[in-house]
C-alpha positions in Angstrom: 8.1 7.6 13.7 7.5 11.3 13.6 4.4 12.8 12.0 4.7 15.3 9.1 5.0 18.7 10.6 6.3 22.1 9.6 6.2 23.2 13.2 9.6 22.3 14.5 9.1 23.4 18.1 5.8 21.4 18.4 7.5 18.4 16.7 10.4 18.5 19.2 8.0 18.8 22.1 6.1 15.8 21.0 9.2 13.7 20.5 10.6 14.7 23.9 7.4 13.5 25.6 7.4 10.2 23.6 11.0 9.5 24.6 10.4 10.4 28.2 7.5 7.9 28.2 9.7 5.1 27.1 10.1 5.0 23.3 13.3 3.2 22.6 14.1 4.4 19.1 13.3 7.6 17.2 12.8 7.6 13.4 12.4 10.9 11.6 10.1 10.6 8.6 9.4 13.6 6.5 8.3 13.9 2.8 8.7 17.7 2.8 10.5 19.0 -0.3 12.1 21.7 1.9 15.6 20.2 2.5 16.5 23.1 4.8 13.5 22.3 7.0 14.3 18.6 7.0 17.9 19.2 7.9 16.9 21.6 10.8 14.4 19.2 12.1 16.7 16.2 11.9 19.4 18.1 13.7 17.1 19.2 16.5 15.6 15.7 16.9 19.0 14.1 17.0 19.9 16.3 20.0 16.7 15.3 21.8 17.4 11.6 21.1 20.9 12.0 22.4 19.6 13.6 25.6 17.4 10.5 26.1 20.1 8.0 25.1 17.9 6.7 22.3 19.2 5.8 18.8 18.1 8.2 16.1 17.5 7.1 12.5 16.3 8.8 9.3 13.6 7.4 7.1 14.5 7.0 3.4 17.3 9.7 3.2 20.8 8.3 3.5 22.4 11.6 2.7 20.5 13.4 5.4 21.3 10.6 7.9 25.0 11.1 7.1 24.8 14.9 7.2 23.3 15.1 10.7 25.4 12.1 12.1 22.3 10.0 12.7 22.7 6.5 14.2 21.0 4.9 11.3 18.7 5.0 8.3 15.5 3.1 7.3 15.4 2.0 3.7 12.4 0.9 1.6 12.5 -0.8 -1.8 12.8 2.5 -3.7 15.6 3.8 -1.5 19.4 3.1 -1.4 20.5 -0.5 -1.6 21.1 -2.1 1.8 24.3 -3.8 0.9 25.7 -0.6 -0.6 24.7 1.4 2.5 26.3 -1.2 4.8 29.5 -1.2 2.8 29.6 2.6 2.8 28.6 3.2 6.5 30.2 0.2 8.3 29.0 -2.3 10.7 27.9 -0.1 13.6 25.4 2.0 11.6 21.7 0.9 12.0 20.1 0.0 8.8 16.4 -0.8 8.9 14.6 -2.6 6.1 11.0 -2.3 5.0 10.0 -5.9 4.1 6.3 -5.1 3.6 4.4 -8.4 3.4 7.3 -10.5 2.1 9.4 -13.1 3.9 11.6 -13.3 0.8 12.3 -9.6 1.1 13.2 -10.1 4.8 15.6 -12.9 3.9 17.2 -10.7 1.3 17.5 -7.7 3.6 19.0 -9.9 6.3 21.6 -11.3 3.9 22.4 -7.8 2.7 23.2 -6.6 6.2 20.1 -5.1 7.6 19.9 -4.4 11.4 16.2 -5.0 11.7 13.2 -6.1 9.6 10.0 -4.1 9.4 6.7 -5.8 8.3 3.5 -4.0 7.5 1.0 -2.6 7.2 -0.3 -4.8 10.0 -3.6 -2.8 10.1 -5.2 0.0 8.2 -2.9 3.0 8.3 -3.6 6.7 7.9 0.1 7.3 7.1 0.1 4.8 4.2 -3.6 4.1 3.4 -2.7 2.1 0.2 -0.2 -0.2 1.9 -0.6 -4.0 1.4 -1.8 -5.9 4.5 1.0 -8.0 6.1 0.0 -11.2 7.9 1.0 -11.9 11.5 2.6 -15.2 10.4 5.5 -13.2 9.0 6.9 -12.7 12.5 7.2 -16.4 13.1 8.6 -17.0 9.7 11.3 -14.4 10.3 12.3 -15.6 13.7 15.2 -17.7 12.3 16.8 -14.7 10.7 18.1 -13.6 14.0 17.2 -9.9 13.6 14.7 -7.7 15.5 11.2 -7.8 13.9 9.3 -4.5 13.8 5.5 -4.2 13.2 4.3 -1.1 11.4 1.1 0.3 10.1 -2.0 1.3 12.0 -0.7 0.2 15.4 -2.2 1.7 18.5 -2.9 0.9 22.1 -5.8 -1.3 21.2 -4.0 -3.6 18.8 -0.3 -3.5 19.7 -0.6 -6.5 22.0 -1.7 -8.6 19.0 1.5 -8.1 17.0 3.7 -8.4 20.1 2.1 -11.7 20.9 2.8 -12.8 17.3 6.5 -12.1 17.7 7.1 -8.4 17.0 10.1 -7.2 19.0 9.2 -3.5 18.4 6.2 -1.5 17.2 6.4 1.6 15.1 3.7 4.2 15.7 2.8 7.7 14.6 -0.8 8.6 15.3 -0.9 6.5 18.5 1.5 9.1 20.0 1.0 12.2 17.8 -2.8 12.3 18.3 -2.7 11.3 22.0 -3.8 13.8 24.6 -0.8 12.8 26.6 2.0 11.4 24.4 4.2 10.6 27.3 1.5 8.5 29.0 0.6 6.8 25.7 4.3 5.9 25.1 4.5 4.5 28.6 1.5 2.3 28.1 2.9 1.0 24.8 6.2 0.3 26.5 4.5 -1.6 29.3 3.1 -4.0 26.7 6.6 -5.5 26.3 7.0 -6.2 30.0 6.3 -9.7 31.1 3.4 -8.6 33.4 1.8 -6.5 30.7 0.5 -3.0 31.2 -0.7 -1.7 34.5 -4.4 -2.0 35.3 
């Protein structure tokens, strides 16, 4: 996920490095009240994602996702209804669902047409410091739902292997890349954790 930033060139440079390092999906997350800024940033980031052949999704904002022709949207409990979004957008559109610490929420999201299920916060998170802790057991419980399981919340190079071993198919990170001295190298190291041999020594 992208960090909050009013500096569009710097944000684009960070994203370009992260995708070059091996990030497989880009989610634009911004709580800015400036709709023009969010539209401009989303448009620019979509072009970068296309260059790297990586799906681009928008967090929370279905209208913005439609307006910039994003590949998908990520919805939380206070956002648009998943079933309604699926009916409106069709089967090819990616719809991610925040399931927090609830396997029941995951089952409901899967039944409504979600494309993937996100659980978290797995660890203390600076992005959402008040988020409820999600147990690792959720990844095993959600395995029979047949959808990719995403770990979110406080994930970095030191703890990502823990959630991957528990069953996470993807990890969502912000600070682990945004605060890294070399975002491309940090993305490469995270990507390597999903390889059977693990990261390079």
